[in-house]
N, C-alpha and C positions, 0 to 999 in steps of 0.2 A: 350487613351485619356492623356493629357498634365500635367502636375505635378500642374499646376496651377490651372486644372479643378477639378483635385483629390483635392486639398485645399479648394476649394472654397465647395466641396461635404463633407468635414469632418468638416469643419466650422459651417456649415448650422445643420449637424447635433448635434452637441454640442450646439449651441443653443437650438434643437427641445427639448433636452435631459433637458438640465438646465428648460426650460420652465416646461416642463412636473414635475421635482422636484418641481419646485416650487408652482406648481398649488397643485401636492399629500401633499407637507410636510407643508406648511403654515398653511394651515386648520387643518391639525392634530396638529401643536404646538399648533397652537391657544387653541384647547380643550384641549391638557396636560397642560399648563401653565393658561388656566382656571378654572380646576377644581383644582391645586395647589393652585392656589392663593383664592379660595372657601374655601379649608382645612386650609390653614392659618389665612385665616381672616373669621371666624361664621357668622361677621354682613354684611359680603356681602349677605346671606339668609335673609333678614330680615322675620321678624315676620308678619304674617298677622295682619292687624290693625281689632281687632273683632268691633269696634265702628263704621264701613263704613255705614252700613244699620240700625244703631242703629235711633230708633224715640221716645228715651228717650227726655224728656223737654229739661233736664239739658244740654244733648249733642248738640240737636237743637240749642238750643242758643248761646252756649259757642261755636259752629263752626266758627260761625261769632266775638264773643268779644274775645276768647283767643284760636284760631284754634290751637297753638303751645301744648296748656295742652290736648287737646281733643285727638291729632294725638299721642302722650308722654302715656296717657292712653290706647288709643285703643292698643297700642302695650305691655302693662302691663300683667302680669299674673293674676294681681287682675283684670282686666275687663275679662279674659279670663275666671273667674272662676265665674263670675258675679258679681261682685261686685258692686255695682251700686255707682255714686257721693252721692247721698242721704245717705246710708249706712255709710258714712265715716262722711259727713258735717252735715244734719239734724238734729236737735234738738227740743225738745219744747223750747218754749219762755221764761221759766223762767232757764232756764239751765245757768248757769254761762258762759260768754262771748259770749252770743247767740247776733246776729245782724238780722234784720229784711234783707230779703232778696225774692222778686220775691215772695208776699204772703206766705211765710215759713219762718223758723227760723236756721239759720246755724251758723258754727263757721267757719271764714275764714280759720283759719289751724285747721285741727283735733287733739286733745289732745291725750297722752298717754291712757287716758281713753277710746277713742274711739278706739286706735289700739286694747287693751288688750280684748276687745269682741271677738275676733278670734285669738289673739298671747297672752293668757294668761301664758303661760310658761314664753315665751323670756322679757316678762314685768315685770314679778316677780325677773327674772335674772338681768334685767338692774335695778330694784331698789334697789339691794345688791351691784349695781358696783359704781366703780368711776366716771362712766358716769353719773349718778343719783346724789342725793342731793350732796355729796361730791365736786365736779366741781362747783356747784353754789354756795357752803360757801366757798370754798376756793376763791373766788372771793369777795362775799358781807361781810363774816361773819354771825352766826350763829343769829346774833339779824335781822335779815329778815325773822325769819323762828317763824312761830304760834307755841302755843303746841304741837299739834297735830304733823306737819314736825318735830318740833324740835324730838320726841319722836321717828320718823322714821330713822331721820339720827344717833340717837344715836346708834339704833339698826344694823346700818351696822358696820361691822369692819373697815373702814376707820373712822368713826364719834368716837372712841376712841382718836383721837389725838382731845385735845382743839382748837376748833374751832376760837375761838377768837384771840387766838394767832400764828395759822397758817394762818390764810386768808391773800389775799395779800393787803397789806393797802394801795396798789399803786392805786386801783379801785378808793378808796374814796379821793386820792387825786386829780388825775387828773381830775375827774368829767364827767358828763355824753355827753356833748359835744364831749369829746376822746373815752370814754369807749364804746360807742356804736357803734363805728367801727373798736373797738378793743379787748376788755376783754371781753364783751357779744358775741362777734361773734363766740367763742369756748365755755366758760360757761355757757352758758345758754341751752347745752345741757342738764343740771342738773336742769331748771328753775322751779318753779312749776307754773300751770296753774289755771285758776280762780277756775276750778271745784276741785281741790284739788289733782290730779294727777302729777306727776312729769316726766318732760324730753321734750325733742323733736326727736322723733324716724326720723325727716324727715332732723337732721342735716347728718346722714350717710346713710341713705335711700331716697334718694333724689326723690324729686315729679317730672312726675306723673307715671313715667314707672316703678318706686322701681327696675331698674335692679339687677340682681343677681351678674352681671358682674362688675357693677359700685361698688357695696357695696363690692366686694372682691378685688375690686384693692386698693394697697396701696395709690396709689395717693388722694383717698379720706381721709385718715387719714391725709393725709399730708396737709388738711386744718386746724388742728389745732395743730399736732403734729411736729412742727418746731420750729426753730429759737434759740436763746442762749441758754435758761433754758429746756428744750425738743426737742432735733434736732434728734427726731426718724427716721424722712425722710430721711435727709440727712446721717444720720447713716448708716440708710437700705440701699442707693444707693451706698456706698463706700464696703459695707460687702459681702461677696459671696454668699449671699442668692437674695441680689440685684442685683448684678452683673448677676445672672443668670434669674432673672424677667428680665432685662434689654436687652440683647441678646436672648432671647426665649420664653418672655411671650407671644408673640402673637400667640403661638402655643397652650397654654395651655387650658383647657378643664374649662371656664368660668362660664359657663352653668351649670354646674353638677349638678344634685341631692342635695341640702343640706343634710348630715348625712351621704354621701356616698362618702365622697372625700378620693383618695388613691394617691399615688406617682405617679400614671400612670396619673392622673389628674394634678397635682402640684409637677413636679419634685421638686421642693425650694418652700419654704414658704412665703407669704406673711404676712402679718401684720394678717390679718384675719386667716391663715391657722393655726399661731402659739397660737393667743388668742380667738380665737372663734366658727371658723368651726368644725363641726364634719369629725376628720381628724383620717384614721386608727381605733384604738380603743376607740377613743374619739368622745363624742356625742357635737352638737352644744351646746355653750352657750353665753350670752350676760352678762355675768358679765366679764368683762376685765380683773379680777384679779383674778378671777379663778385658774391660772396657775400659780400664781406668786409665790414668795418665800419671796421676801424683798418689804419692803415700802419703794422703790428705791427715790423716792419723796421728802422724809423726809430730812431736814438737818442733821440728823443722825439717818442713816437709821435702821429698826429694821425687826425681823423676822414677818412675816404674822402670824395670829392666829392659820391658819391650814396650815401651812407653808409647814408639811411633805407630806399632800395631794396635796395639788396644785402643789409641786413637782414629785412628782407620775405622774400628767396630763401630764404635761409639758413635762417630759419626755418620757411618751408613744409618744407623737405627737414629738418629737426628734428623738426616735429609727425607726419610720419609714425608716430614712434614715443614722442614725450613728448608731455606734455597743456601747454597755454597756460602754464598755472601754474609750473612748472617751467622752461620755457624765459625766460620773464620774468625769474623771481628769479636764473637762471642768468647771463643778458647782464647784469642791475644789477651782481651780484657780480664778474663779470668786468672789467667797463668800473672798477670802483674798483679793481681790480689794476692795470688800465693804469696809470690816472693815479696811483697810488702808486708804482710804477715809474718813470712818468715823472718825480716829485718826486725821487726819488733821484739820476736822471741829471743833472738840473738842480742838484741840490746839487752833485753831482761837478765839476760848470762853474765854481760860485761859488767852491767847495774851491780849485782851480787858478788862480781869477781872479788872483790879487796875484801869481803866477809870469809871466802873460803882459805884463801893467800895470809890473811893471817889467823885462821883457825878459831873462827867465830862463828863455823859452822860446823856441825856434826856429820860426823859419815849415818849416821842413823834418820830414816826418812821419818817425815812429818813430825819430829819432837819440839820443831821450832816455830813460832808463828809463820816465819819468814817461807818457811816449806809452803805452807798452803796456799799465802800469795801468789808464789811462784808456780807452782805447780796449775792451780786456777788459771792463772793467765795462759797459760799454753793447754793445759787440757781441757778446760771447759772452753774458753771465748777464744783461742785462738782457731782453735777445729771449727766452731760454729760458726767465725767468721766464713771461714774456707768452706766448710757444706753451706752455708746460707748463699755464696756466690756462685758455685755449680750449680745448686737446686733454686737459683732465682727467689729466693726468701730475703726481699729487703731488709725488713726488721730483725732477722736475727744476722745480718751482715753490722749491722749499724748496732743497737741498742742492746742486743745482748753478745757484739762479738766486738768490733772493732771500739767503741765506748768503753766496756767493762776493760779490754787492754789497757787503753789511754790510763784507765783511774788507776789500774792495777802496776802499771808502769810509774805512775808519780806516787803512791804507796812503798813501793819497794827503794826508791829514790829517798823518800823520807828515812824510811826506816834505817837503811845503810847509813845514810848521813849522819843520823843522831848515834848509832850503834860507833859508827869509825871515831864519830867525836868523843863519844863517853871512853870508846879505847886507846885515842890519843891522849886525851887527859887522865886517865890511868896509867899510860905509860910515862906521860912525861912527872906527875908526881913520883912513880918509883924510881927513875932516872935520875931526879931530884934527891929524893934519898939514899939510893948509893952513892949520888956524887958527896953529899953530905957525910957519910960515912967514910970514904974512902980520903976526905980531907979534915978529917975530923973533928967537922963541926955539929 
């Protein structure tokens, strides 16, 4: 056989071998990558829709009018537990907030009282939390509460702050045209309902799927915990915990049974892991302040009434990943930062004291430029520095926190010095005129 003949046979053999490898390997690789894809993305295996064959009258009608809602609810654990539309929505004609609908009476949005039918412990915890009445009062003030609600508010640890001093006066200045799309979007999480119950569970547990994954992911908290006055979302993103979530979160066990979470499910924490989830030795709670030691949101932060117990609970969560020495040192250093920020806020009060003492500050909020400087110093930058420290976001401690506080302390000093100089010069001229008038000069 010639060399060219041998070459042709060898070439044909190579083509045959490569073809066989393609036939064998590609389907195998497809199976492997498919398995990997399903393990990385659990949503690839969607839960069955339990309402597919439902003959419920609500489902039958809403399949045509709002099919998205029916689909969402059909995939929920509540639907799987045979909770029906009427269980949550249907009420008596006399029920506060009831509207007539297709021959019956319903609530357009179920209240916390309806959720409490099955979730008593969660509602009780929630009612003691900042997500309850304190969130609403921070927006509108205590004058919006009737006698019964005011008593409930004052029984909450955070109700110990004078509500009419600490409320956000900007809500009333901006008016409903603005606040409908601004303050209310978040602070209505603690709004009282016509039936007297407090809050909106669906702010965190979005209708109608009520997904564990959605409630546990930090993007849900991002809806409100964002911006210059409480940038927890931005701080989390730059923290070691947030980086771990961003790079590996798709592999975490988002649908783990509540109260059973371990580091195997969540190798790093989300907002829920630290503040709410049953994790390690800690049980689930809907009181988001249950593990916090400070009122960090306050102008000058104070310890919470049960801060020692709260600290034990939070440190129990930390100890699932960190050793005791690390945790103790971290708490000592973060406590020191809070005290330092408190000192700067107190200094700002002392700087403007001469204006107040001499009647150069009005009683009305935000009607003088200095009011905004003073407010920003503690409400934006002071709080941000404190949140940044406890959540490990260095940029927010420094450039969005401490630096801004120092800059505005300098502005306050300059403003007060100039204002007092003008005031004293004016008084000197007035005194001189009175003296001349008295002597006939």
